[in-house]
SEMI-640826 format. One record per residue: x, y, z of N, C-alpha, C in turn; residue in three letters. Coordinates in steps of 0.2 Angstrom, whole numbers, padded with zeros to 4 digits, always signed. Example, Ala and Ser with C-alpha at 12.3 -4.5 7.8 and 13.67 -1.06 7.14 Angstrom:
2
+0066-0028+0039+0062-0022+0039+0066-0016+0039ALA/+0064-0011+0035+0068-0005+0036+0064+0000+0039SER/
This chain:
400
+0004-0025+0066+0009-0018+0061+0006-0014+0063MET/+0009-0006+0066+0002-0002+0068+0002+0002+0063THR/-0001+0007+0062-0003+0011+0055-0006+0016+0056ARG/-0001+0020+0057-0004+0028+0060-0006+0031+0053PRO/-0010+0037+0056-0014+0039+0051-0009+0045+0048THR/-0007+0048+0052-0004+0052+0052+0003+0053+0046GLY/+0007+0050+0048+0011+0049+0042+0010+0047+0037PRO/+0004+0043+0036+0002+0041+0028-0001+0046+0025PHE/-0005+0050+0029-0008+0057+0025-0002+0062+0023LEU/+0004+0061+0027+0012+0065+0024+0013+0061+0019PHE/+0011+0056+0017+0015+0051+0011+0010+0054+0007ILE/+0004+0054+0004-0002+0056+0001+0001+0063-0001LEU/+0002+0068+0005+0004+0075+0001+0010+0076+0000ALA/+0014+0071+0003+0022+0072-0003+0021+0070-0009THR/+0019+0066-0012+0016+0061-0018+0012+0067-0024LEU/+0007+0069-0019+0003+0074-0023+0010+0079-0025MET/+0011+0083-0021+0015+0088-0023+0021+0086-0027ILE/+0022+0081-0026+0026+0079-0031+0025+0079-0039ASP/+0018+0078-0038+0013+0077-0046+0013+0083-0050ALA/+0012+0087-0041+0011+0093-0046+0017+0096-0046ILE/+0022+0097-0045+0028+0098-0047+0030+0095-0056GLY/+0030+0088-0057+0029+0087-0062+0024+0088-0068ILE/+0019+0087-0065+0013+0089-0069+0013+0098-0072GLY/+0015+0101-0069+0015+0108-0069+0018+0111-0076ILE/+0023+0106-0078+0030+0105-0082+0025+0104-0090VAL/+0022+0099-0088+0019+0097-0096+0017+0104-0101PHE/+0010+0107-0099+0009+0109-0101+0014+0114-0106PRO/+0018+0116-0103+0023+0123-0105+0030+0118-0108ILE/+0029+0112-0110+0033+0110-0113+0034+0113-0120MET/+0029+0112-0126+0032+0116-0130+0032+0122-0133PRO/+0030+0126-0126+0033+0134-0127+0040+0134-0123GLU/+0044+0128-0120+0049+0128-0117+0054+0126-0122LEU/+0053+0122-0126+0057+0121-0132+0059+0125-0137MET/+0052+0128-0137+0053+0135-0142+0056+0140-0141ASP/+0058+0139-0133+0063+0146-0130+0068+0142-0131ARG/+0069+0138-0131+0078+0136-0131+0079+0134-0137VAL/+0075+0136-0143+0077+0135-0151+0075+0130-0155GLY/+0068+0126-0151+0066+0122-0159+0064+0124-0165ALA/+0064+0121-0170+0062+0124-0175+0059+0119-0177ALA/+0053+0115-0176+0045+0112-0176+0044+0108-0171ASP/+0038+0106-0173+0033+0101-0166+0039+0095-0168ALA/+0040+0093-0172+0045+0085-0172+0052+0085-0167GLY/+0056+0091-0170+0062+0092-0167+0059+0094-0157GLN/+0056+0097-0158+0052+0100-0151+0051+0093-0146GLY/+0047+0090-0150+0044+0083-0146+0050+0081-0145ALA/+0056+0079-0149+0062+0076-0147+0066+0078-0143PHE/+0067+0085-0142+0070+0088-0136+0068+0086-0129TRP/+0060+0088-0130+0057+0087-0124+0058+0079-0122GLY/+0059+0074-0129+0061+0068-0125+0068+0064-0119GLY/+0073+0071-0125+0078+0068-0122+0080+0071-0115ILE/+0073+0077-0113+0075+0078-0106+0071+0073-0102LEU/+0065+0070-0102+0063+0066-0103+0066+0060-0099LEU/+0072+0057-0104+0075+0052-0105+0078+0052-0098ALA/+0082+0058-0100+0089+0063-0095+0086+0058-0087SER/+0080+0063-0087+0078+0061-0080+0077+0055-0079TYR/+0074+0049-0082+0074+0042-0084+0081+0039-0081ALA/+0086+0041-0086+0091+0036-0085+0094+0040-0077ALA/+0097+0044-0076+0096+0045-0068+0094+0042-0065ALA/+0086+0042-0065+0085+0038-0059+0083+0030-0060GLN/+0082+0028-0067+0087+0023-0065+0094+0018-0064PHE/+0097+0023-0066+0104+0020-0062+0105+0021-0052ILE/+0100+0025-0049+0101+0027-0043+0095+0025-0039PHE/+0089+0022-0042+0083+0020-0040+0084+0014-0035ALA/+0088+0009-0036+0088+0004-0033+0091+0005-0028PRO/+0099+0009-0030+0102+0010-0023+0097+0015-0019ILE/+0096+0018-0018+0092+0023-0016+0086+0019-0011VAL/+0083+0014-0013+0080+0009-0012+0085+0005-0005GLY/+0089+0002-0008+0093-0001-0003+0095+0003+0003SER/+0098+0009+0001+0098+0013+0006+0096+0014+0012ILE/+0087+0016+0008+0083+0015+0015+0080+0010+0018SER/+0083+0004+0014+0083-0004+0019+0089-0001+0025ASP/+0094+0001+0024+0100+0000+0028+0098+0007+0033ALA/+0096+0012+0031+0096+0017+0036+0090+0020+0037PHE/+0085+0018+0036+0077+0021+0037+0076+0024+0031GLY/+0068+0025+0033+0067+0028+0026+0066+0037+0026ARG/+0065+0040+0031+0066+0047+0034+0069+0053+0030LYS/+0076+0050+0033+0080+0054+0030+0080+0056+0021PRO/+0081+0048+0019+0082+0048+0011+0076+0050+0007VAL/+0070+0049+0012+0064+0053+0009+0064+0062+0009LEU/+0068+0064+0017+0067+0072+0016+0075+0074+0010LEU/+0078+0071+0011+0085+0074+0006+0083+0074+0001ALA/+0078+0067-0004+0076+0068-0011+0071+0074-0012ALA/+0066+0077-0006+0062+0083-0007+0066+0088-0008LEU/+0072+0091-0004+0078+0096-0002+0080+0095-0010ALA/+0081+0089-0013+0087+0090-0018+0080+0094-0026PHE/+0075+0090-0024+0071+0092-0031+0070+0098-0029LEU/+0069+0103-0024+0069+0111-0023+0074+0112-0028ALA/+0079+0111-0027+0085+0113-0031+0085+0114-0036LEU/+0079+0108-0040+0083+0107-0047+0075+0110-0050ASP/+0072+0113-0046+0069+0118-0049+0069+0125-0049TYR/+0075+0126-0046+0077+0131-0045+0081+0132-0053VAL/+0084+0127-0055+0090+0127-0058+0085+0127-0066ILE/+0078+0123-0065+0075+0124-0071+0073+0132-0072MET/+0069+0135-0067+0067+0141-0068+0071+0147-0071ALA/+0078+0146-0070+0086+0150-0070+0087+0147-0079LEU/+0087+0141-0079+0089+0141-0087+0089+0143-0093ALA/+0091+0148-0096+0089+0149-0105+0092+0144-0110ASP/+0094+0138-0106+0097+0135-0115+0094+0127-0113ALA/+0098+0125-0118+0095+0116-0117+0098+0115-0115PHE/+0104+0116-0111+0111+0110-0109+0109+0112-0104TRP/+0108+0116-0099+0107+0118-0091+0098+0116-0091LEU/+0094+0116-0094+0089+0110-0095+0090+0103-0094LEU/+0093+0099-0098+0097+0092-0098+0100+0093-0089LEU/+0103+0098-0088+0108+0096-0081+0102+0095-0075VAL/+0097+0101-0076+0092+0101-0070+0089+0095-0072GLY/+0085+0093-0076+0082+0086-0076+0087+0079-0075ARG/+0091+0081-0076+0098+0073-0074+0097+0074-0065THR/+0099+0082-0063+0100+0081-0057+0092+0078-0055LEU/+0088+0081-0057+0080+0077-0054+0078+0069-0054ALA/+0081+0067-0059+0084+0060-0059+0086+0058-0052GLY/+0091+0060-0050+0096+0058-0044+0092+0058-0040LEU/+0087+0063-0038+0082+0064-0034+0075+0060-0034ALA/+0075+0056-0038+0069+0054-0037+0068+0047-0032GLY/+0069+0048-0027+0068+0042-0023+0063+0044-0019ALA/+0060+0049-0020+0054+0050-0018+0049+0046-0018THR/+0046+0045-0022+0042+0038-0025+0045+0033-0022TYR/+0050+0029-0022+0054+0027-0021+0051+0023-0013ILE/+0055+0029-0009+0054+0030-0001+0047+0029+0002THR/+0044+0031+0000+0035+0032+0000+0032+0027+0000ALA/+0035+0023-0006+0032+0015-0007+0034+0013-0001THR/+0038+0011-0002+0041+0008+0006+0040+0007+0010ALA/+0039+0015+0014+0036+0018+0018+0029+0016+0019TYR/+0026+0016+0016+0017+0013+0015+0018+0005+0015VAL/+0023+0002+0013+0024-0006+0014+0025-0006+0024SER/+0030-0002+0025+0034-0003+0033+0026-0003+0036ASP/+0020+0001+0032+0015+0003+0041+0011-0001+0038ILE/+0009-0005+0032+0004-0007+0031+0002-0013+0030THR/-0004-0019+0035-0003-0025+0033-0004-0027+0023PRO/-0002-0031+0023-0001-0036+0017-0007-0037+0013ARG/-0011-0036+0017-0019-0039+0015-0021-0032+0011GLU/-0020-0027+0015-0023-0018+0012-0017-0017+0009ALA/-0010-0018+0006-0008-0014+0001-0010-0012-0008ARG/-0014-0015-0008-0015-0014-0014-0022-0008-0014ALA/-0023-0008-0011-0030-0004-0007-0024+0005-0007ALA/-0019+0003-0002-0015+0010-0002-0013+0012-0007ARG/-0010+0008-0010-0004+0009-0017-0011+0015-0020PHE/-0017+0009-0022-0021+0015-0027-0023+0022-0023GLY/-0022+0022-0018-0022+0031-0014-0016+0033-0018LEU/-0009+0028-0015-0005+0032-0019-0007+0035-0026ILE/-0009+0032-0030-0012+0034-0035-0014+0039-0038GLY/-0020+0037-0030-0026+0045-0032-0022+0053-0030ALA/-0016+0052-0025-0014+0057-0023-0009+0059-0031ALA/-0007+0055-0034-0002+0057-0039-0010+0060-0046PHE/-0014+0058-0044-0022+0060-0048-0024+0067-0047GLY/-0023+0068-0041-0024+0073-0039-0020+0080-0041ILE/-0014+0078-0040-0008+0081-0041-0007+0083-0049GLY/-0012+0078-0052-0011+0081-0060-0016+0085-0064PHE/-0021+0086-0056-0026+0089-0058-0025+0094-0056VAL/-0020+0096-0052-0020+0103-0050-0013+0107-0053LEU/-0008+0102-0055-0002+0103-0058-0004+0108-0065GLY/-0006+0102-0069-0006+0107-0075-0010+0113-0076PRO/-0015+0112-0072-0019+0119-0072-0015+0124-0070ALA/-0011+0124-0067-0007+0129-0061-0002+0130-0065LEU/+0001+0123-0071+0007+0127-0075+0004+0131-0080GLY/-0002+0131-0084-0005+0134-0089-0007+0138-0086GLY/-0006+0141-0081-0012+0147-0078-0003+0152-0076VAL/+0003+0148-0072+0006+0153-0071+0011+0152-0077ALA/+0009+0148-0083+0014+0151-0089+0011+0159-0092ALA/+0004+0161-0091+0003+0165-0095+0006+0169-0093ALA/+0009+0171-0085+0013+0176-0084+0020+0177-0084TRP/+0023+0169-0086+0031+0170-0087+0032+0161-0088HIS/+0035+0159-0095+0036+0151-0094+0041+0148-0089VAL/+0045+0154-0085+0048+0150-0078+0043+0150-0074SER/+0039+0152-0073+0035+0154-0066+0033+0148-0063ALA/+0030+0141-0068+0027+0135-0065+0032+0132-0061PRO/+0040+0134-0065+0046+0129-0059+0046+0133-0052PHE/+0046+0140-0051+0048+0143-0046+0041+0141-0042TRP/+0034+0141-0045+0029+0139-0041+0031+0131-0037LEU/+0035+0125-0043+0036+0118-0040+0043+0120-0034ALA/+0045+0123-0035+0051+0125-0031+0049+0127-0022ALA/+0044+0131-0022+0041+0131-0016+0037+0129-0012GLY/+0035+0125-0017+0028+0118-0014+0035+0113-0012LEU/+0042+0111-0016+0042+0106-0012+0049+0107-0008ALA/+0050+0115-0004+0054+0115+0001+0048+0118+0006ALA/+0042+0119+0006+0035+0120+0009+0037+0112+0014LEU/+0037+0108+0010+0037+0099+0010+0041+0098+0014ASN/+0046+0098+0012+0052+0097+0016+0051+0099+0023VAL/+0049+0104+0025+0050+0110+0033+0044+0106+0036ALA/+0040+0105+0033+0032+0100+0035+0035+0093+0037PHE/+0037+0090+0033+0039+0082+0034+0045+0084+0042GLY/+0051+0088+0042+0056+0088+0048+0050+0088+0052LEU/+0047+0089+0053+0042+0090+0060+0038+0085+0061PHE/+0034+0080+0055+0026+0077+0058+0032+0070+0056VAL/+0035+0069+0052+0035+0063+0050+0042+0058+0053LEU/+0040+0054+0056+0043+0048+0061+0045+0043+0057PRO/+0050+0038+0058+0053+0032+0055+0050+0027+0055GLU/+0047+0025+0051+0045+0018+0050+0047+0012+0049SER/+0055+0012+0048+0059+0006+0047+0062+0003+0055LEU/+0058-0001+0058+0063-0005+0063+0070-0007+0063ARG/+0074-0004+0069+0080-0006+0067+0081-0015+0066PRO/+0077-0019+0069+0076-0025+0069+0077-0027+0060GLU/+0072-0023+0057+0069-0025+0051+0075-0023+0044HIS/+0081-0019+0046+0085-0017+0043+0090-0021+0040ARG/+0094-0020+0037+0098-0024+0032+0104-0021+0028ARG/+0110-0024+0031+0118-0019+0031+0117-0016+0021PRO/+0122-0012+0020+0121-0011+0013+0129-0011+0011PHE/+0127-0015+0004+0135-0018+0004+0135-0013-0004GLY/+0144-0015-0006+0145-0016-0011+0139-0018-0018ALA/+0137-0023-0017+0132-0026-0020+0126-0021-0024ARG/+0126-0018-0016+0119-0013-0019+0119-0008-0024ASP/+0126-0005-0024+0128-0001-0027+0126-0002-0036LEU/+0128-0008-0038+0125-0009-0044+0119-0011-0046ASN/+0115-0008-0048+0107-0007-0050+0105-0013-0054PRO/+0109-0015-0060+0108-0020-0064+0109-0025-0058PHE/+0114-0026-0056+0113-0031-0052+0106-0033-0045GLY/+0106-0026-0042+0100-0028-0038+0095-0028-0041THR/+0093-0028-0050+0087-0032-0054+0088-0038-0053ILE/+0093-0039-0055+0094-0048-0056+0094-0050-0052PHE/+0094-0049-0045+0092-0051-0039+0084-0053-0038ARG/+0083-0047-0041+0075-0048-0038+0071-0053-0044ALA/+0074-0052-0048+0070-0056-0055+0070-0064-0055PHE/+0075-0066-0050+0076-0073-0048+0074-0074-0041ARG/+0069-0068-0038+0065-0072-0033+0058-0075-0034ILE/+0056-0079-0030+0051-0081-0034+0045-0078-0032ARG/+0043-0080-0039+0033-0075-0040+0034-0069-0042GLY/+0042-0066-0045+0042-0058-0043+0043-0055-0052LEU/+0047-0061-0053+0047-0058-0061+0041-0058-0067ALA/+0037-0061-0066+0031-0059-0070+0028-0051-0069ILE/+0025-0050-0063+0023-0046-0062+0029-0039-0062PRO/+0035-0040-0064+0038-0036-0065+0039-0034-0070LEU/+0041-0041-0075+0038-0040-0083+0034-0034-0086VAL/+0027-0036-0083+0020-0032-0084+0021-0027-0082CYS/+0023-0026-0078+0024-0018-0075+0028-0014-0078LEU/+0035-0016-0081+0040-0014-0084+0038-0010-0093GLY/+0033-0016-0095+0032-0015-0100+0026-0011-0102LEU/+0021-0012-0098+0015-0008-0095+0017+0000-0095PHE/+0022+0002-0090+0026+0007-0088+0027+0012-0096GLU/+0031+0007-0100+0034+0009-0108+0029+0011-0112PHE/+0024+0007-0112+0017+0010-0118+0016+0016-0113ALA/+0014+0017-0107+0009+0021-0104+0013+0028-0103ASN/+0020+0026-0105+0024+0032-0108+0022+0037-0113MET/+0019+0032-0120+0017+0038-0123+0013+0044-0123VAL/+0008+0045-0117+0005+0051-0114+0009+0056-0112TYR/+0012+0055-0106+0017+0060-0104+0024+0063-0110VAL/+0025+0059-0112+0029+0062-0118+0027+0064-0125THR/+0021+0062-0127+0019+0068-0132+0012+0072-0131LEU/+0009+0070-0127+0001+0073-0126+0001+0080-0129TRP/+0007+0084-0124+0006+0092-0126+0006+0094-0135SER/+0013+0088-0136+0015+0090-0143+0008+0085-0148PHE/+0006+0079-0146-0001+0079-0149-0005+0082-0151TRP/-0009+0085-0145-0015+0090-0144-0012+0098-0148GLY/-0008+0099-0147-0005+0106-0153-0007+0103-0161ARG/-0003+0098-0161-0004+0093-0168-0010+0095-0172GLU/-0012+0089-0167-0019+0088-0169-0025+0091-0170VAL/-0026+0096-0163-0032+0101-0161-0029+0107-0160PHE/-0024+0110-0162-0021+0117-0161-0022+0117-0154GLY/-0021+0115-0148-0023+0116-0141-0016+0123-0139TRP/-0019+0127-0135-0015+0132-0129-0013+0130-0127SER/-0008+0132-0123-0006+0129-0117-0010+0127-0112THR/-0015+0133-0110-0018+0132-0105-0025+0128-0107LEU/-0027+0126-0112-0031+0121-0114-0026+0115-0115VAL/-0020+0112-0116-0015+0105-0111-0017+0105-0105ILE/-0017+0111-0102-0015+0109-0095-0021+0106-0092GLY/-0029+0110-0096-0034+0108-0092-0038+0100-0095LEU/-0033+0100-0102-0035+0092-0104-0033+0086-0099SER/-0024+0087-0096-0021+0085-0092-0023+0086-0086LEU/-0027+0091-0083-0029+0091-0077-0038+0087-0076SER/-0041+0085-0082-0047+0082-0082-0046+0074-0082ALA/-0037+0070-0085-0037+0065-0085-0035+0065-0078TYR/-0031+0068-0074-0029+0069-0067-0034+0067-0062GLY/-0041+0070-0062-0047+0071-0059-0048+0063-0061LEU/-0050+0061-0065-0052+0056-0069-0049+0050-0067LEU/-0042+0050-0066-0036+0042-0063-0038+0045-0055ALA/-0039+0050-0050-0042+0050-0044-0046+0049-0040ALA/-0052+0049-0047-0057+0046-0043-0058+0041-0046LEU/-0056+0035-0049-0054+0029-0052-0051+0025-0046SER/-0047+0029-0043-0041+0025-0038-0044+0024-0030GLN/-0047+0031-0029-0053+0030-0027-0059+0028-0024VAL/-0064+0027-0028-0070+0024-0030-0070+0019-0033PHE/-0066+0018-0038-0069+0013-0040-0063+0005-0039VAL/-0057+0007-0038-0053+0004-0036-0056-0001-0029MET/-0057-0001-0023-0058-0003-0016-0065-0004-0020PRO/-0071-0004-0024-0075-0008-0028-0071-0014-0031ARG/-0068-0013-0033-0065-0017-0041-0063-0022-0036ALA/-0058-0021-0032-0053-0027-0029-0058-0031-0025ILE/-0063-0029-0021-0068-0033-0019-0072-0036-0023ALA/-0073-0036-0030-0078-0039-0034-0073-0042-0039VAL/-0067-0042-0042-0064-0046-0047-0058-0049-0041LEU/-0054-0045-0037-0048-0048-0037-0043-0043-0038GLY/-0037-0044-0035-0031-0039-0038-0031-0041-0047GLU/-0029-0049-0048-0028-0052-0054-0031-0052-0061ARG/-0037-0051-0057-0043-0050-0062-0043-0042-0065TRP/-0042-0038-0060-0042-0030-0060-0036-0030-0063LEU/-0032-0031-0063-0025-0030-0068-0027-0033-0076MET/-0030-0038-0077-0030-0040-0084-0038-0034-0086LEU/-0042-0033-0083-0049-0027-0086-0043-0019-0088ALA/-0038-0018-0082-0036-0013-0084-0032-0012-0090GLY/-0028-0020-0091-0025-0020-0097-0029-0020-0102LEU/-0036-0025-0103-0039-0021-0109-0041-0015-0111ALA/-0043-0011-0103-0045-0003-0106-0041+0000-0109LEU/-0035-0001-0107-0029+0002-0110-0028+0001-0117SER/-0026-0004-0119-0028-0008-0126-0032-0002-0130LEU/-0038-0003-0126-0046+0002-0133-0044+0009-0133VAL/-0041+0011-0127-0037+0019-0128-0033+0021-0131ALA/-0027+0016-0129-0022+0017-0134-0024+0018-0143PHE/-0029+0013-0144-0031+0013-0150-0034+0015-0152ALA/-0039+0020-0146-0042+0024-0150-0040+0031-0151GLY/-0035+0030-0147-0031+0039-0147-0027+0039-0153PHE/-0024+0031-0157-0020+0032-0162-0027+0036-0168SER/-0032+0035-0169-0034+0036-0173-0038+0045-0173VAL/-0040+0047-0166-0044+0051-0163-0042+0058-0168ALA/-0048+0060-0173-0045+0067-0173-0050+0071-0172THR/-0055+0070-0165-0063+0074-0164-0061+0075-0155ALA/-0065+0079-0155-0064+0081-0148-0069+0076-0144LEU/-0075+0076-0148-0079+0069-0142-0076+0063-0143TRP/-0071+0063-0148-0067+0055-0147-0063+0057-0140ALA/-0058+0062-0139-0056+0063-0134-0060+0063-0127VAL/-0063+0064-0126-0070+0067-0121-0072+0059-0119VAL/-0072+0053-0124-0075+0048-0121-0069+0043-0121ILE/-0063+0043-0124-0056+0039-0123-0050+0043-0116LEU/-0054+0047-0113-0053+0049-0106-0053+0044-0100LEU/-0057+0045-0100-0060+0041-0095-0059+0032-0094PRO/-0059+0030-0100-0052+0024-0101-0047+0025-0100LEU/-0043+0030-0104-0037+0029-0100-0034+0030-0093SER/-0039+0034-0089-0039+0033-0080-0040+0029-0078ALA/-0045+0025-0081-0044+0016-0079-0041+0012-0077LEU/-0037+0015-0083-0030+0009-0083-0023+0009-0078THR/-0026+0017-0073-0021+0018-0069-0021+0013-0064ASP/-0027+0007-0064-0027+0002-0059-0022-0001-0060LEU/-0018-0002-0064-0013-0008-0068-0008-0008-0061VAL/-0005-0002-0061+0002-0001-0056+0000-0004-0050PRO/-0005-0001-0048-0005-0002-0039-0006-0010-0039PRO/-0011-0014-0043-0011-0021-0042-0007-0024-0043THR/+0001-0024-0049+0006-0027-0050+0012-0025-0045LEU/+0011-0019-0042+0015-0016-0037+0013-0020-0031THR/+0008-0022-0028+0004-0025-0022+0008-0031-0023ALA/+0006-0035-0029+0008-0041-0030+0016-0043-0030MET/+0019-0038-0033+0025-0037-0030+0029-0038-0021ALA/+0026-0033-0022+0028-0031-0013+0027-0037-0008ALA/+0019-0042-0009+0018-0046-0008+0023-0052-0009ASN/+0028-0054-0012+0034-0058-0013+0038-0059-0009SER/+0038-0054-0007+0047-0053-0001+0045-0051+0005VAL/+0048-0050+0010+0050-0049+0016+0048-0044+0015ASP/+0049-0041+0025+0049-0034+0026+0057-0032+0025GLU/+0061-0036+0026+0068-0033+0023+0071-0030+0016ASP/+0066-0032+0013+0067-0032+0005+0061-0025+0004ARG/+0057-0023+0004+0053-0019+0003+0054-0014-0001GLN/+0059-0011+0004+0062-0005-0002+0067-0006-0009GLY/+0071-0013-0007+0076-0015-0014+0069-0016-0018MET/+0064-0020-0018+0056-0019-0023+0054-0016-0026VAL/+0054-0011-0022+0052-0004-0023+0056+0001-0026GLN/+0063-0003-0026+0067+0003-0030+0068+0000-0035GLY/+0066-0006-0038+0068-0010-0043+0061-0008-0048VAL/+0055-0007-0045+0051-0005-0048+0050+0000-0050ILE/+0055+0004-0047+0056+0012-0050+0058+0012-0054ALA/+0066+0007-0053+0069+0005-0060+0068+0005-0066ALA/+0063-0001-0065+0061-0003-0073+0056+0003-0076LEU/+0053+0006-0071+0047+0013-0073+0053+0018-0076ALA/+0061+0019-0073+0064+0022-0076+0066+0022-0082SER/+0069+0015-0083+0072+0013-0089+0066+0012-0095LEU/+0059+0012-0095+0054+0012-0101+0056+0019-0099ALA/+0056+0025-0094+0055+0030-0097+0060+0035-0102ALA/+0065+0031-0101+0074+0034-0104+0070+0030-0112VAL/+0069+0024-0111+0067+0023-0121+0062+0025-0124LEU/+0056+0025-0117+0049+0026-0122+0050+0033-0126ALA/+0055+0038-0123+0054+0047-0128+0058+0044-0134PRO/+0063+0040-0133+0067+0038-0139+0064+0034-0142LEU/+0062+0032-0142+0056+0027-0146+0050+0031-0148VAL/+0044+0035-0145+0040+0038-0148+0040+0043-0150PHE/+0044+0050-0150+0045+0054-0151+0048+0055-0157THR/+0052+0051-0162+0054+0048-0168+0050+0047-0172PRO/+0044+0041-0169+0039+0039-0173+0033+0045-0173VAL/+0031+0049-0169+0027+0055-0169+0032+0059-0176PHE/+0038+0061-0174+0042+0064-0181+0041+0062-0186GLY/+0042+0058-0188+0041+0052-0194+0035+0052-0197GLY/+0029+0054-0192+0023+0054-0195+0020+0062-0196PHE/+0023+0070-0195+0020+0075-0192+0027+0079-0199VAL/+0032+0076-0201+0036+0080-0200+0037+0080-0210GLY/+0040+0083-0213+0040+0086-0218+0042+0078-0222GLU/+0040+0077-0228+0042+0070-0231+0039+0064-0227GLY/+0034+0066-0222+0031+0059-0219+0027+0055-0226ALA/+0029+0047-0226+0024+0045-0229+0017+0046-0229PRO/+0015+0046-0222+0007+0046-0221+0006+0050-0214LEU/+0003+0056-0213+0002+0061-0211-0003+0055-0205TYR/+0001+0055-0198-0004+0049-0193+0001+0054-0187TRP/-0003+0058-0184+0000+0061-0177-0002+0053-0171PRO/-0006+0051-0175-0007+0044-0168-0005+0040-0168GLY/-0001+0038-0173+0004+0033-0174+0009+0031-0166ALA/+0013+0036-0162+0014+0032-0156+0009+0030-0153PRO/+0003+0031-0153-0002+0027-0150-0002+0021-0150PHE/-0003+0021-0155-0002+0013-0161+0001+0008-0157ALA/+0007+0010-0159+0012+0008-0156+0014+0006-0149LEU/+0010+0009-0144+0007+0009-0138+0003+0003-0136ALA/+0000+0002-0143-0006-0002-0142-0004-0009-0143ALA/+0000-0011-0146+0001-0016-0148+0006-0019-0143LEU/+0009-0014-0140+0012-0017-0134+0009-0020-0129ILE/+0005-0016-0127+0000-0019-0123-0005-0026-0124VAL/-0005-0026-0132-0008-0032-0132-0003-0040-0133ALA/+0007-0038-0133+0010-0043-0129+0010-0043-0124VAL/+0008-0039-0119+0008-0041-0110+0003-0043-0110VAL/-0003-0043-0114-0008-0046-0112-0010-0053-0111LEU/-0006-0056-0116-0007-0065-0115-0002-0066-0109PRO/+0002-0061-0108+0006-0065-0102+0004-0064-0095VAL/+0001-0057-0095-0004-0058-0088-0009-0062-0087ALA/-0012-0064-0093-0017-0067-0093-0015-0075-0090TRP/-0008-0077-0091-0007-0082-0091-0006-0083-0079ARG/-0002-0077-0079+0000-0078-0072-0008-0074-0068GLN/-0012-0072-0070-0020-0073-0066-0023-0079-0065ALA/-0024-0083-0071-0027-0088-0070-0023-0094-0069THR/-0016-0095-0066-0014-0100-0063-0013-0103-0057ARG/
């Protein structure tokens, strides 16, 4: 199997720009909710959670479908179409002056959420099985670098205007579409393609079929629950930081950039060595244990020194998804890589639908008026509990 360097670098660039586009929004979320009429931190967090959930719901419905389409018609056209649709979404977000327009924009972005799905399937196409975990780790590193740049750019651009980050993200996405038209070859050979049928239009049917594949169910369950718990960062970091520490938009952006830098360093430098020493399964367990410590720590953190200590631990937990993704990818044949990556993305999207609807009410219930106990870190405690449930299941899988 060939492993062309150019296309893989394009995939990394694509995912990095996608992460910039996502991360560029996080620092401005509280201010954006203020702009469209949120009354307080609790309501702002809830409305922001609705936006995240709408994006994830659309992606959940369409992710397995898009993955199956790429199995039938190739990766390149699906990937470029998704990138173009994302550019359009950011334009809508930049022009939105009401919450319902933001909701429409985020829903349309969910429809275009095929970028990550098709990109990971592309990597599976051009990478031998034994090297997939490391390459999926580099994908995580590209996202990490994007999250270094995205929140920082968002914080700086928002100082000019709250819509400026969206225009910047739209420009980056459009430029990347033009780049891909010229440098990206098709990775899926015709003999490895499979017909697209009516049953592929049912995302639930695709997920159920994936769970019936031998050896695939446990990695999918663990990954789905972990993604749910990990969504507490995306959902509440900016609101938590402003509530507990009074952080400005710029400081929120810099803190997210610091996390992205640490995550990228862990993927590039820690993961290859950790896989060589521990293997994929034990690395997965170590990452889950670290995530439990990080969530528990953030649940009670009230000082900046605690954040400084816990951020590196939370960044190391990003080693978990690549190992579980590689275990899942190695469980199926080449003509099902798109389906599996679509199912993984669908489970992550389902987690992203449910997590804001669970974590933001918990946050509001512990910071709003009449709260029985003022505890902004309560959502992190809930995330720690979820990981504590996952650990025994993952331990059993790793020691079989």
